[in-house]
VOPAGU-2260 file (C-alpha; in pm, 1 decimal, decimal comma):
REM VOPAGU-2260
SITE   aa  ch    i         X         Y         Z
SITE  MET   A    0    7787,6    9097,7   11860,2
SITE  ALA   A    1    8014,0    8831,0   11703,7
SITE  LEU   A    2    8105,8    8530,2   11915,2
SITE  ILE   A    3    8330,0    8235,0   11832,0
SITE  SER   A    4    8143,9    7918,1   11928,6
SITE  LYS   A    5    8418,5    7671,5   12017,9
SITE  LYS   A    6    8788,9    7610,6   11984,1
SITE  LYS   A    7    8870,9    7570,5   11616,7
SITE  ILE   A    8    8959,1    7225,0   11486,4
SITE  PRO   A    9    9286,1    7220,4   11287,0
SITE  PHE   A   10    9284,7    7057,7   10942,0
SITE  LYS   A   11    9586,5    6900,9   10777,3
SITE  ILE   A   12    9712,9    7017,0   10438,7
SITE  ASN   A   13    9594,3    6757,6   10188,5
SITE  LEU   A   14    9780,8    6633,3    9880,8
SITE  GLN   A   15    9593,1    6857,7    9636,9
SITE  LEU   A   16    9674,3    7169,7    9838,1
SITE  LYS   A   17   10039,4    7062,5    9862,0
SITE  LYS   A   18   10050,8    7032,7    9481,9
SITE  TYR   A   19    9910,3    7383,2    9450,2
SITE  LEU   A   20   10163,5    7518,7    9701,7
SITE  SER   A   21   10451,5    7343,4    9522,7
SITE  LYS   A   22   10344,3    7486,9    9186,7
SITE  TYR   A   23   10358,4    7840,3    9324,8
SITE  ASN   A   24   10682,2    7786,9    9520,8
SITE  ARG   A   25   10521,8    7789,9    9864,0
SITE  GLU   A   26   10607,8    7427,3    9954,2
SITE  ILE   A   27   10982,7    7368,4    9976,8
SITE  THR   A   28   11222,7    7144,6   10167,7
SITE  MET   A   29   11350,0    7317,3   10481,4
SITE  PRO   A   30   11627,8    7223,2   10725,6
SITE  LEU   A   31   11399,2    7202,8   11029,8
SITE  GLN   A   32   11034,3    7185,8   11127,1
SITE  TYR   A   33   10806,4    7304,8   11405,3
SITE  ARG   A   34   10863,3    6989,2   11608,5
SITE  ASP   A   35   11240,5    7054,9   11614,3
SITE  LEU   A   36   11180,1    7378,0   11806,5
SITE  LEU   A   37   10994,2    7188,9   12078,0
SITE  ARG   A   38   11322,7    7037,5   12200,5
SITE  PHE   A   39   11405,0    7333,7   12425,6
SITE  GLU   A   40   11520,6    7254,7   12778,7
SITE  SER   A   41   11413,2    7569,9   12965,5
SITE  ALA   A   42   11214,6    7891,1   12928,0
SITE  ILE   A   43   11168,4    8226,9   13099,7
SITE  SER   A   44   10883,1    8478,8   13079,2
SITE  LEU   A   45   10931,8    8764,3   12833,5
SITE  TYR   A   46   10848,4    9116,5   12955,2
SITE  ASP   A   47   10804,1    9430,0   12747,3
SITE  LYS   A   48   10998,1    9752,7   12801,6
SITE  PHE   A   49   10739,5    9864,0   13058,6
SITE  GLY   A   50   10778,8    9549,0   13266,8
SITE  ASN   A   51   10452,0    9387,2   13158,1
SITE  ASP   A   52   10432,1    9013,0   13100,7
SITE  THR   A   53   10384,3    8958,9   12724,6
SITE  LEU   A   54   10263,5    8599,7   12779,6
SITE  TRP   A   55   10545,5    8487,3   12549,7
SITE  GLN   A   56   10833,0    8277,7   12681,1
SITE  THR   A   57   11192,0    8291,5   12560,3
SITE  VAL   A   58   11314,2    7934,3   12517,9
SITE  PHE   A   59   11665,5    7791,1   12544,9
SITE  TYR   A   60   11807,9    7484,4   12373,2
SITE  PRO   A   61   12058,5    7226,8   12492,9
SITE  HIS   A   62   12419,7    7293,2   12399,8
SITE  SER   A   63   12414,8    6985,4   12177,9
SITE  ASP   A   64   12121,8    7121,3   11971,4
SITE  ILE   A   65   12173,7    7495,7   11963,4
SITE  ASP   A   66   12401,7    7511,6   11656,2
SITE  TYR   A   67   12170,3    7284,6   11457,8
SITE  VAL   A   68   11861,1    7485,5   11553,1
SITE  TYR   A   69   12008,8    7833,1   11503,1
SITE  GLU   A   70   12177,6    7751,4   11170,5
SITE  GLY   A   71   11855,4    7592,3   11051,6
SITE  LEU   A   72   11658,5    7902,0   11151,0
SITE  LYS   A   73   11894,0    8128,9   10956,3
SITE  LYS   A   74   11855,6    7911,0   10645,8
SITE  VAL   A   75   11476,5    7918,2   10684,9
SITE  TYR   A   76   11494,7    8298,6   10703,5
SITE  ALA   A   77   11694,7    8302,3   10379,5
SITE  ASP   A   78   11430,8    8079,6   10216,0
SITE  LEU   A   79   11159,3    8319,2   10328,1
SITE  LYS   A   80   11332,2    8644,7   10236,5
SITE  THR   A   81   11574,5    8577,2    9950,8
SITE  ASP   A   82   11456,7    8258,0    9783,2
SITE  GLY   A   83   11724,6    8058,6    9962,7
SITE  ASP   A   84   12025,6    8280,4    9886,4
SITE  GLU   A   85   12235,3    8212,4   10196,4
SITE  LYS   A   86   12484,1    8493,5   10131,7
SITE  VAL   A   87   12245,9    8723,9   10317,3
SITE  ILE   A   88   12265,2    8525,3   10641,1
SITE  LYS   A   89   12640,0    8537,3   10702,1
SITE  HIS   A   90   12595,5    8858,0   10903,8
SITE  LEU   A   91   12281,5    8738,3   11081,8
SITE  THR   A   92   12250,6    8590,8   11426,5
SITE  VAL   A   93   11949,9    8437,3   11599,5
SITE  ASP   A   94   11896,7    8669,8   11892,2
SITE  ARG   A   95   11593,6    8503,2   12053,6
SITE  VAL   A   96   11336,0    8228,3   12010,5
SITE  ASP   A   97   11002,0    8296,1   12178,9
SITE  LEU   A   98   10704,9    8066,1   12230,5
SITE  CYS   A   99   10349,8    8198,2   12256,0
SITE  THR   A  100   10190,1    8027,8   12554,4
SITE  TYR   A  101    9837,9    8171,5   12536,6
SITE  GLY   A  102    9735,4    8084,2   12178,6
SITE  ASN   A  103    9580,8    7759,0   12062,9
SITE  THR   A  104    9853,2    7698,4   11805,1
SITE  GLN   A  105   10154,7    7793,1   12023,9
SITE  PRO   A  106   10365,7    7955,9   11750,7
SITE  PHE   A  107   10736,2    8028,9   11776,7
SITE  ARG   A  108   10862,7    8380,9   11700,8
SITE  ILE   A  109   11225,4    8413,1   11593,5
SITE  ARG   A  110   11417,0    8738,4   11621,9
SITE  VAL   A  111   11717,0    8770,4   11389,6
SITE  VAL   A  112   11971,6    9052,5   11414,2
SITE  ASN   A  113   12218,8    9185,6   11158,0
SITE  ARG   A  114   12553,0    9207,3   11338,5
SITE  VAL   A  115   12675,0    9482,6   11105,3
SITE  ASN   A  116   12406,7    9742,5   11176,8
SITE  ASP   A  117   12199,3    9592,9   11463,9
SITE  ASN   A  118   11888,4    9593,9   11244,4
SITE  PHE   A  119   11646,3    9317,1   11343,1
SITE  ASP   A  120   11352,3    9128,8   11199,3
SITE  TYR   A  121   11105,6    8861,2   11308,7
SITE  PHE   A  122   10948,3    8558,4   11151,8
SITE  TYR   A  123   10718,9    8284,8   11281,7
SITE  ILE   A  124   10716,4    7906,5   11275,8
SITE  LYS   A  125   10380,4    7740,2   11331,6
SITE  ARG   A  126   10200,4    7411,1   11291,8
SITE  ALA   A  127   10056,2    7394,8   10942,2
SITE  ASP   A  128    9677,8    7419,3   10920,9
SITE  SER   A  129    9492,2    7431,0   10590,4
SITE  SER   A  130    9257,3    7705,0   10714,5
SITE  ARG   A  131    9554,3    7933,8   10775,8
SITE  ILE   A  132    9704,0    7848,7   10436,5
SITE  TYR   A  133    9380,9    7926,5   10249,9
SITE  GLY   A  134    9348,5    8246,8   10451,1
SITE  MET   A  135    9699,0    8370,1   10368,9
SITE  GLU   A  136    9667,4    8274,1   10003,9
SITE  LEU   A  137    9336,0    8459,8    9966,3
SITE  GLU   A  138    9491,8    8758,2   10142,7
SITE  HIS   A  139    9782,4    8748,4    9898,6
SITE  LEU   A  140    9557,3    8731,1    9592,4
SITE  LEU   A  141    9260,7    8950,9    9682,4
SITE  SER   A  142    9379,3    9218,3    9926,2
SITE  PRO   A  143    9612,0    9515,6    9868,2
SITE  ASN   A  144    9873,5    9326,7   10073,1
SITE  ARG   A  145   10126,4    9060,1    9978,3
SITE  ILE   A  146   10199,7    8771,1   10214,5
SITE  SER   A  147   10530,9    8588,0   10230,8
SITE  TYR   A  148   10504,2    8237,0   10373,8
SITE  LEU   A  149   10638,7    7886,8   10311,6
SITE  THR   A  150   10524,7    7536,9   10402,0
SITE  PHE   A  151   10712,2    7212,4   10459,4
SITE  GLU   A  152   10514,5    6902,3   10555,2
SITE  ASP   A  153   10337,5    6994,7   10881,7
SITE  THR   A  154   10516,4    7331,0   10930,3
SITE  VAL   A  155   10443,0    7682,3   10805,7
SITE  ILE   A  156   10688,1    7974,3   10809,7
SITE  GLU   A  157   10539,3    8324,7   10808,7
SITE  GLU   A  158   10687,2    8670,0   10772,0
SITE  HIS   A  159   10629,2    8933,3   11038,3
SITE  ILE   A  160   10353,4    9178,4   10942,2
SITE  ALA   A  161   10454,1    9518,7   11072,6
SITE  GLY   A  162   10209,1    9756,5   11233,0
SITE  LEU   A  163   10064,0    9863,6   11563,7
SITE  PRO   A  164    9840,6    9588,2   11708,8
SITE  GLY   A  165    9477,3    9696,7   11700,5
SITE  ASP   A  166    9426,0    9688,0   12077,1
SITE  GLN   A  167    9738,6    9900,6   12131,4
SITE  PHE   A  168    9630,7   10140,9   11859,1
SITE  PHE   A  169    9298,6   10197,0   12037,8
SITE  LYS   A  170    9491,3   10300,4   12351,2
SITE  GLN   A  171    9752,5   10517,3   12177,9
SITE  GLY   A  172    9652,6   10605,5   11823,6
SITE  LEU   A  173    9296,1   10717,9   11886,9
SITE  ILE   A  174    9416,6   10992,4   12120,9
SITE  ASP   A  175    9691,3   11110,0   11884,9
SITE  PRO   A  176    9630,0   11477,2   11799,0
SITE  ASN   A  177    9732,8   11399,1   11440,1
SITE  LEU   A  178    9464,0   11132,1   11402,6
SITE  ASN   A  179    9266,8   11153,1   11079,0
SITE  PRO   A  180    8934,5   10999,4   11185,4
SITE  ILE   A  181    8776,1   11012,5   10839,6
SITE  ARG   A  182    9059,5   10823,8   10668,9
SITE  LEU   A  183    9072,9   10571,8   10953,9
SITE  SER   A  184    8697,3   10515,9   10939,3
SITE  LYS   A  185    8715,6   10470,6   10562,5
SITE  GLU   A  186    8989,1   10207,6   10601,2
SITE  PHE   A  187    8792,6   10016,5   10863,7
SITE  ILE   A  188    8489,4   10004,8   10632,2
SITE  LYS   A  189    8706,0    9869,1   10351,1
SITE  PHE   A  190    8876,0    9618,9   10584,1
SITE  ASN   A  191    8536,1    9503,8   10706,0
SITE  GLU   A  192    8425,0    9451,0   10346,8
SITE  ARG   A  193    8740,6    9258,1   10249,8
SITE  CYS   A  194    8697,9    9020,4   10543,6
SITE  PHE   A  195    8330,9    8961,7   10468,6
SITE  VAL   A  196    8374,0    8899,6   10095,8
SITE  ARG   A  197    8646,9    8638,7   10139,3
SITE  LEU   A  198    8501,7    8510,8   10472,0
SITE  LEU   A  199    8796,2    8571,8   10703,0
SITE  GLY   A  200    8665,1    8545,4   11057,5
SITE  ASP   A  201    8762,1    8652,0   11409,0
SITE  MET   A  202    8909,0    8988,7   11312,7
SITE  HIS   A  203    8892,0    9150,2   11654,8
SITE  SER   A  204    9153,1    9404,6   11757,9
SITE  SER   A  205    9414,2    9149,1   11868,0
SITE  ASN   A  206    9414,8    8985,2   11524,1
SITE  PHE   A  207    9496,0    9284,7   11306,5
SITE  VAL   A  208    9750,9    9564,0   11298,9
SITE  VAL   A  209    9721,5    9925,3   11189,4
SITE  ASP   A  210    9996,0   10034,0   10950,3
SITE  ILE   A  211   10035,3   10412,9   10970,5
SITE  THR   A  212   10204,3   10597,3   10682,3
SITE  PRO   A  213   10265,4   10971,1   10717,7
SITE  ASP   A  214   10245,3   11162,7   10389,8
SITE  PHE   A  215   10350,3   11522,5   10326,6
SITE  GLU   A  216    9996,0   11644,5   10392,7
SITE  GLU   A  217    9801,6   11358,1   10544,9
SITE  ILE   A  218    9830,2   11030,6   10736,8
SITE  TYR   A  219    9725,0   10708,9   10564,5
SITE  TYR   A  220    9608,2   10393,2   10739,5
SITE  ARG   A  221    9607,7   10031,6   10633,4
SITE  ILE   A  222    9445,4    9766,5   10853,3
SITE  ARG   A  223    9606,9    9426,8   10798,5
SITE  ALA   A  224    9500,4    9087,7   10926,1
SITE  ILE   A  225    9774,0    8896,1   11108,6
SITE  ASP   A  226    9582,2    8582,3   11210,3
SITE  PHE   A  227    9426,1    8360,2   10945,0
SITE  ASP   A  228    9321,4    8058,6   11154,1
SITE  GLN   A  229    8952,3    8145,1   11125,3
SITE  GLN   A  230    8933,2    8147,6   10745,7
SITE  SER   A  231    8578,9    8028,3   10659,0
SITE  TYR   A  232    8528,4    7799,7   10958,3
SITE  GLU   A  233    8243,7    7940,4   11169,8
SITE  GLY   A  234    7875,5    7926,7   11078,2
SITE  LYS   A  235    7769,6    8276,2   11191,5
SITE  ARG   A  236    7778,5    8551,8   10931,7
SITE  SER   A  237    7864,7    8814,6   11195,9
SITE  VAL   A  238    8195,8    8638,4   11272,7
SITE  TYR   A  239    8319,4    8751,4   10930,1
SITE  MET   A  240    8234,6    9117,5   10986,8
SITE  PRO   A  241    8483,5    9297,9   11216,6
SITE  GLN   A  242    8221,0    9562,6   11293,8
SITE  TYR   A  243    8037,5    9315,0   11517,8
SITE  PHE   A  244    8325,4    9242,7   11757,5
SITE  LYS   A  245    8296,0    9438,2   12081,1
SITE  GLN   A  246    8675,3    9486,4   12084,0
SITE  ASN   A  247    8639,9    9693,2   11765,0
SITE  PHE   A  248    8367,8    9926,0   11895,0
SITE  PRO   A  249    8607,2   10225,9   11915,6
SITE  LEU   A  250    8640,7   10213,0   11535,6
SITE  VAL   A  251    8268,1   10151,7   11489,8
SITE  GLU   A  252    8186,7   10454,6   11704,3
SITE  LEU   A  253    8434,4   10663,7   11507,8
SITE  GLY   A  254    8263,6   10562,8   11184,3
SITE  MET   A  255    7919,2   10642,3   11321,6
SITE  LYS   A  256    8044,8   10988,7   11410,9
SITE  TYR   A  257    8223,2   11075,6   11087,3
SITE  MET   A  258    8060,1   10862,5   10815,0
SITE  THR   A  259    7720,5   10901,3   10650,9
SITE  PRO   A  260    7526,5   10596,7   10523,9
SITE  GLU   A  261    7594,1   10718,7   10167,7
SITE  SER   A  262    7971,0   10733,4   10220,7
SITE  VAL   A  263    7972,6   10390,6   10387,8
SITE  MET   A  264    7796,9   10242,5   10086,2
SITE  GLN   A  265    8035,0   10422,9    9851,8
SITE  TYR   A  266    8342,4   10273,9   10022,1
SITE  GLN   A  267    8186,4    9926,2   10030,0
SITE  ILE   A  268    8117,8    9941,8    9656,5
SITE  GLU   A  269    8467,0   10079,9    9597,9
SITE  GLU   A  270    8630,9    9792,1    9786,4
SITE  ARG   A  271    8419,9    9528,9    9610,7
SITE  SER   A  272    8521,2    9678,8    9276,3
SITE  LEU   A  273    8887,9    9653,2    9373,9
SITE  ILE   A  274    8840,6    9289,5    9477,4
SITE  ALA   A  275    8665,1    9218,7    9147,1
SITE  GLY   A  276    8963,4    9365,5    8963,4
SITE  ARG   A  277    9205,1    9142,4    9156,3
SITE  LEU   A  278    8981,3    8843,4    9082,8
SITE  ARG   A  279    9015,2    8910,1    8711,0
SITE  VAL   A  280    9392,1    8959,3    8728,7
SITE  GLU   A  281    9449,9    8641,5    8934,0
SITE  GLN   A  282    9175,1    8443,1    8762,1
SITE  GLN   A  283    9374,0    8130,0    8677,6
SITE  ARG   A  284    9557,1    8100,2    9009,1
SITE  LEU   A  285    9241,0    8171,0    9207,2
SITE  TYR   A  286    9048,0    7912,1    9006,6
SITE  GLU   A  287    9314,7    7652,0    9092,0
SITE  LEU   A  288    9302,8    7747,4    9460,7
SITE  MET   A  289    8925,2    7741,1    9481,5
SITE  SER   A  290    8906,9    7408,5    9297,3
SITE  VAL   A  291    9117,4    7258,3    9576,2
SITE  MET   A  292    8936,3    7444,9    9853,7
SITE  ALA   A  293    8592,1    7342,1    9726,4
SITE  ARG   A  294    8681,6    6974,0    9771,7
SITE  ASP   A  295    8864,1    7013,1   10101,8
SITE  GLU   A  296    8727,3    6957,0   10451,8
SITE  ILE   A  297    8785,9    7287,8   10629,4
SITE  ALA   A  298    8478,4    7325,2   10851,5
SITE  LEU   A  299    8225,1    7122,1   11044,2
SITE  PRO   A  300    7918,7    7030,3   10830,7
SITE  GLU   A  301    7685,0    7215,8   11066,4
SITE  ASN   A  302    7891,7    7534,4   11027,9
SITE  THR   A  303    7871,2    7508,8   10650,3
SITE  GLU   A  304    7495,2    7458,7   10663,8
SITE  GLN   A  305    7442,3    7756,7   10893,4
SITE  LEU   A  306    7664,5    7995,7   10698,5
SITE  LYS   A  307    7522,4    7915,1   10356,5
SITE  LYS   A  308    7168,9    7977,5   10487,1
SITE  GLU   A  309    7266,7    8306,2   10650,6
SITE  LEU   A  310    7444,5    8425,9   10335,3
SITE  ALA   A  311    7152,3    8318,3   10116,9
SITE  ARG   A  312    6927,3    8542,4   10327,1
SITE  TRP   A  313    7180,0    8826,9   10329,5
SITE  TYR   A  314    7233,2    8830,5    9952,4
SITE  LYS   A  315    6882,1    8706,9    9869,5
SITE  SER   A  316    7042,9    8436,9    9656,0
SITE  ASP   A  317    6963,5    8065,5    9649,4
SITE  LYS   A  318    7307,4    7999,7    9497,3
SITE  PHE   A  319    7450,1    7957,4    9846,9
SITE  LEU   A  320    7196,6    7686,6    9932,5
SITE  LYS   A  321    7340,9    7467,4    9656,8
SITE  CYS   A  322    7689,7    7471,0    9814,3
SITE  LYS   A  323    7803,7    7139,8    9960,8
SITE  THR   A  324    8132,2    7249,1   10119,5
SITE  MET   A  325    8268,1    7557,2   10291,5
SITE  GLY   A  326    8504,9    7612,1    9999,0
SITE  GLU   A  327    8205,2    7633,4    9766,8
SITE  VAL   A  328    8048,2    7888,0   10003,5
SITE  VAL   A  329    8363,4    8101,4    9979,3
SITE  TRP   A  330    8358,6    8077,2    9600,9
SITE  ALA   A  331    7990,5    8178,4    9590,3
SITE  SER   A  332    8072,2    8476,4    9814,3
SITE  LEU   A  333    8356,8    8585,7    9584,1
SITE  GLU   A  334    8127,7    8558,1    9283,4
SITE  GLN   A  335    7899,3    8818,7    9440,3
SITE  VAL   A  336    8153,9    9093,0    9371,6
SITE  MET   A  337    8149,1    9002,4    9002,4
SITE  ILE   A  338    7769,9    9036,3    8990,8
SITE  HIS   A  339    7733,5    9382,5    9142,0
């Protein structure tokens, strides 16, 4: 069973990472920052449509600040969605600003609504943490998913990743008569492999969503990470394998029922081959990212020491023992897919 040892320590974005982000148009100047949203004067609990407390609070700003905050939020949304083209925001209104009260990072979630057709969207404003940035960038480069996010000084703006939260899916989706257990099990195996190869930790059911796509004959599933705070921080190998979290046991049990050891190995090899292909395609950009990450402080020294020893035993490779930083451990892990 995977257990997170202690509350994660946040790490600031250093100058080298900022240069990388600027080069690839992730770091831009924005009209407001996370700290500006902390100036709310009151808040009320937010309940879902069934009357359950979501543990989010809707916050309200003083009359003197509300225009500044809401206009700034619409401009940030334009930066995130349309490369700053503000023509798209003339029909938008900020419908709600919510604050997450139960997470360590206390992110803000902004709901924007199109006044013309009542369509709505969300985005998030959080404190910038280098672990999260490395996690999103590796997701963008090495997974089948693309991530839209921006940074500005100590603030990060993230798009909303659509899908049914894993814990909700276990309650609703697993009893759906149209469930395709074999395809779902296959996707969980591939998701497990992606997380382990790039060392994304803490992927229990509250930290990923299940994207369900009906096709004319079948239903397809994509499991997507939505929380990247635990990118290569912990020392235990099991933390980077979603199969070891007790919250994910419904998917593990499904796989044990419908998958053979041969098919599990086949899908693991298949996913590693896909990652290797993405590594080759994004070779230059990934090399730049890993060069920064290898010199950055993103984990406690004792966590680095523990993980490199556990991975050395797992892969039967002394290459991990030569790593001096957690970034080097990640790079050594990625290199494994190029070997096999």
